[in-house]
N, C-alpha and C positions, 0 to 999 in steps of 0.2 A: 502494499499497498504505500502510496507515494504521499507528498506532504501533502498535496491538493486535495486525495481524497481525505486525509487524517483529517482536516480541519472541515473540513465536510459532515464528516460524525461525527466530530466534537460539539457540529453548533445543534446535529439530533440531541447529544445528550445534551447540554448547557439550556437547551427545550426543556427538555424532559425535568431536570432540575429546577427548571425557574431562576437560574443564575445570569443577571440581568448585567451585569459585567463581562462577564465570561460571554455572554450571547454576542453585544453590540463589538467586546473586541472582536470574535469570532469573525460575525458578519461582516466588521471595516474591513480585513486579514484576508478574506474572497474577495471582494471586491477588488483590493488593489493585484489578487494576482486573476484575478479573470481579464484586468484590464489588459494587463502583462501577457497575458495567453493570446488574449486578441489584437494586439500591437502589432503596426508590422512588420513585419518581416517574423515576427516569432512561431506563424506554420502552427497555430491552435498548438503548440503541448508549452509547458513550463517543467523545468526539472527541478530535482531537490537544490541545485547548485542557483542555477536561480533563486528559489525558493526564499532560500537560509539568505542570503541576500537580501532581499524585500523585508524578509522578518527585523534582520540587521537594522536595518536602514527605520522600520517603521521606531523599533523600539531607541535609537537615539533619540529621533523626531520626538517621539512622544518623552525622553530623558531631558530633552533640553522645552521641550515645552514646558513641563512640570516647574524646570529649572523658573522657567518666564511669570511665570504664576505666584512661586511664592514670593519674585521679585515681588510681585503687584501687590505684596499680601494677599492671595483670593487664596489661602491654605486650602478650601475645599475644593481649590478644579483642580488643583496640584495632587492632592491623596487621589482622586478622582483619573488623571491622568500618569499615576503610579501605579497604582488597581491594572491598569490597561494593559499598561508597558510591561510587568506581575506576570502577566498571562503569555504574551508575545516571546517574555524570554525561554516560558518553560517547552517551547519550541524547539528553540536556540543547543548547541550545543555546549557543555560546561566549558566560560570560559579558563587557557591555560595563569596558574601562580605567577607572579614576577620570577621566579626560579626558575621556571620551565620556561617561557619567554628568553630572559637572559640566556638559557642551554640553550634553546634555539638559534638566539641570532648569534651563538658561539660558535657552532655548529658553521654557519651560513658565513658566517667572514673568512671561515679554514677554508671552504669550495671554493668560494671566491679570490683569498687571496689580497683579499682589502688589509693597507693597511697602517692608510689615512683618513681624514674626511673630507679627502677631494673622491673620496671612493663610495664616500654612504649613497648616494642613491643607485650603483648597483646592487648595494647591498639591502636596501629597504624594495628595490623590483622586487628581488630573492622570496625574502623577507614576507612581503604581506603576498608574494602568493602562498608561501607553504606557510601560511598563520592564519590564512584568510578564515571571520568568522571565531578561528579560535582568540582574537588575540586584537584589541585597541590598536589601531591603526596610530595613536598619538603613543602611547605604552611603546610601542616596536621603534618607533622613531627617537623615544627617551632614551629606552636603550641601547639605544646603534649606536648615538652620539656618544653614552658613558664610555664604552669600548672603544669606541675610535680616539677616543681623544688622546 
């Protein structure tokens, strides 16, 4: 069962459980998935890798929106947004710890033979592909800078 089908099944379960937050979040995810499937050049398919990228994007947007609400002293809206983010994160793989990211980046630096900050782009390109979905780009970038400095 791919991620799209899993979301559809979970919508039914959320309806039965009368879980409004989960239902609303899952319907939004399915809407975005459908838009991606019907986009020009998508051939009416949506692979799990593309679906994961969409989920990561939605989670990131939700966190940013919640931060904006918090700055505007609207904690009620921020809490609602964070509840939706929690549902989305349930479908994402567990993120790597700082130590695991650092180990992976050290291996990538060894593979690429990078020795200075001038080669950060080369390391980031490989690291971004290998750690996609498992680590935040900002965290990867910070660790690469620390190790190459």
